[in-house]
C-alpha positions in Angstrom: 34.2 -174.4 -104.9 36.2 -175.7 -107.9 39.8 -176.8 -108.4 41.8 -176.7 -111.6 38.7 -175.8 -113.6 39.1 -173.6 -116.7 37.2 -170.3 -116.3 36.1 -168.6 -119.5 35.1 -165.0 -118.5 34.3 -163.6 -122.0 31.4 -165.0 -124.1 32.6 -166.2 -127.5 36.3 -165.9 -126.6 37.6 -169.5 -125.8 41.1 -168.1 -126.1 40.7 -166.1 -122.9 40.8 -168.5 -119.9 42.5 -169.3 -116.7 42.4 -172.4 -114.4 42.9 -171.2 -110.8 44.1 -173.8 -108.4 41.0 -173.1 -106.4 38.1 -170.7 -107.0 35.0 -169.9 -105.0 31.9 -168.7 -106.6 28.9 -167.5 -104.6 25.4 -167.4 -106.1 25.8 -170.5 -108.4 24.3 -173.9 -107.8 26.5 -176.8 -106.8 27.2 -179.4 -109.6 29.8 -181.0 -111.7 31.1 -178.8 -114.6 33.7 -179.5 -117.3 34.6 -175.8 -117.2 33.2 -172.6 -115.8 31.7 -170.6 -118.6 30.8 -167.3 -117.0 28.2 -166.3 -119.7 26.2 -169.5 -118.8 26.5 -168.8 -115.1 24.4 -165.6 -114.9 27.7 -163.8 -115.8 28.9 -164.3 -112.2 32.7 -164.2 -111.9 34.5 -166.2 -109.2 34.8 -164.0 -106.1 37.8 -165.7 -104.4 40.8 -167.3 -106.1 43.7 -169.3 -104.7 47.0 -170.1 -106.4 49.7 -172.4 -105.0 53.0 -171.2 -106.4 55.4 -173.9 -107.6 59.2 -173.7 -108.1 58.9 -173.4 -111.9 56.3 -170.5 -111.8 58.1 -167.5 -113.2 57.3 -164.0 -111.9 56.0 -163.2 -115.4 53.6 -166.0 -115.3 52.4 -164.9 -111.8 52.0 -161.3 -113.1 49.9 -162.5 -116.0 47.6 -164.4 -113.6 47.3 -161.3 -111.4 46.4 -159.2 -114.5 43.7 -161.7 -115.5 42.1 -161.8 -112.0 42.3 -158.0 -111.8 40.7 -157.6 -115.3 37.9 -160.1 -114.8 36.5 -159.2 -111.4 37.9 -161.4 -108.7 37.3 -159.8 -105.3 40.0 -161.6 -103.3 43.2 -163.2 -104.7 45.6 -165.3 -102.6 49.0 -166.8 -103.6 50.8 -169.2 -101.3 54.3 -170.4 -101.8 54.8 -173.6 -99.8 58.6 -173.5 -100.4 59.1 -170.2 -98.7 55.9 -170.4 -96.5 54.8 -167.0 -97.9 51.2 -165.9 -98.4 50.3 -162.9 -100.5 46.8 -161.5 -100.8 44.9 -158.8 -102.6 41.4 -157.4 -102.0 39.3 -155.4 -104.5 38.8 -151.9 -103.2 37.2 -149.3 -105.5 37.6 -151.6 -108.5 41.3 -152.4 -108.0 43.0 -155.4 -106.4 45.0 -153.8 -103.5 47.6 -155.7 -101.5 46.6 -157.0 -98.1 49.1 -156.2 -95.4 49.7 -157.9 -93.1 48.5 -161.3 -94.2 49.3 -163.0 -90.9 46.0 -163.3 -89.0 44.0 -161.9 -92.0 40.3 -162.9 -92.2 38.8 -163.2 -95.7 35.7 -160.9 -95.8 34.1 -163.2 -98.4 34.9 -166.6 -96.8 35.2 -165.7 -93.1 38.4 -167.9 -92.9 41.5 -166.7 -91.1 45.1 -167.3 -92.3 48.0 -168.1 -90.0 51.6 -168.7 -91.0 53.4 -170.7 -88.4 56.8 -172.2 -89.3 55.2 -175.5 -90.1 53.2 -174.0 -93.0 50.0 -172.2 -93.8 47.1 -172.9 -91.5 43.5 -171.8 -92.3 40.8 -171.5 -89.7 37.1 -171.8 -90.1 34.7 -169.0 -89.1 34.0 -171.1 -85.9 37.8 -171.1 -85.1 38.4 -174.7 -86.0 41.5 -175.3 -88.1 41.1 -176.9 -91.5 42.9 -180.2 -91.5 45.6 -181.0 -94.1 45.2 -183.8 -96.5 47.6 -186.0 -94.5 45.8 -185.2 -91.3 42.5 -186.1 -92.8 44.0 -189.4 -94.0 45.5 -190.1 -90.6 42.1 -189.4 -89.0 40.3 -191.7 -91.4 42.9 -194.4 -90.7 42.5 -194.0 -87.0 38.7 -194.2 -87.3 39.0 -197.3 -89.5 41.3 -198.9 -86.9 38.8 -198.0 -84.1 36.0 -199.5 -86.2 37.9 -202.7 -86.8 38.7 -202.9 -83.0 35.1 -202.4 -82.2 34.1 -205.1 -84.7 36.7 -207.5 -83.2 35.4 -206.7 -79.7 31.8 -207.3 -80.9 32.9 -210.6 -82.5 34.7 -211.7 -79.3 31.6 -210.8 -77.2 29.4 -212.7 -79.6 31.8 -215.7 -79.4 31.7 -215.5 -75.6 27.9 -215.3 -75.6 27.8 -218.3 -77.9 30.1 -220.2 -75.6 28.0 -219.3 -72.5 24.8 -220.3 -74.4 26.4 -223.7 -75.3 27.6 -224.2 -71.6 24.1 -223.4 -70.4 22.6 -225.8 -72.9 25.1 -228.5 -71.8 24.1 -227.8 -68.1 20.4 -228.0 -69.0 21.0 -231.3 -70.8 22.9 -232.7 -67.8 20.1 -231.6 -65.5 17.6 -233.2 -67.8 19.6 -236.5 -67.9 20.0 -236.5 -64.1 16.2 -236.0 -63.8 15.5 -238.9 -66.2 18.0 -241.1 -64.3 16.3 -240.2 -61.0 12.9 -241.0 -62.5 14.1 -244.4 -63.8 15.7 -245.2 -60.4 12.5 -244.3 -58.6 10.5 -246.5 -61.0 12.9 -249.4 -60.4 12.6 -249.0 -56.6 8.8 -249.0 -56.9 9.0 -252.3 -58.9 10.9 -253.7 -55.9 8.1 -252.4 -53.5 10.3 -249.7 -52.1 8.9 -246.2 -51.8 11.7 -243.9 -53.2 10.2 -241.0 -51.2 10.8 -242.8 -47.9 14.5 -243.4 -48.6 
């Protein structure tokens, strides 16, 4: 899976390239790449491509992208417009990218993910039915986990302080008991000096 990585589909033609917002390539090892040069990757083209349309993307620009992905072998192509909350998709059938209709509830054959379009915006569900979290949701979850960890740490520190205080109290009690025993022994010795049996008192 790569984001904003230049894809060069034709060997020896650096003038032919496209940088999909996200592309998925099966059959290639994971690893950092400065670009995706198809001829160095067993000539495997990205199978799935996602584009997020922005307000300044002209229809001409989007048509050129479509032609590029059509020409160079993408199996599934998806375009999402966050301003209008519209998702378009195409699937390669008999060598041609054909429109997917309807997109609502569509499950990608390659990825196994399902697309839903509630009013709040695009939601994508994993093959196990769990929804992919948005960036802000992931951040909120991390923040919550960090706060929980900090609270646990503070609780542990408080427990440690309480244990230390209990230990100190126990030590003080033991010292008092030891001092009382020493006083008792001294008193008994003094009574014996006076010929008084301390055990008979």
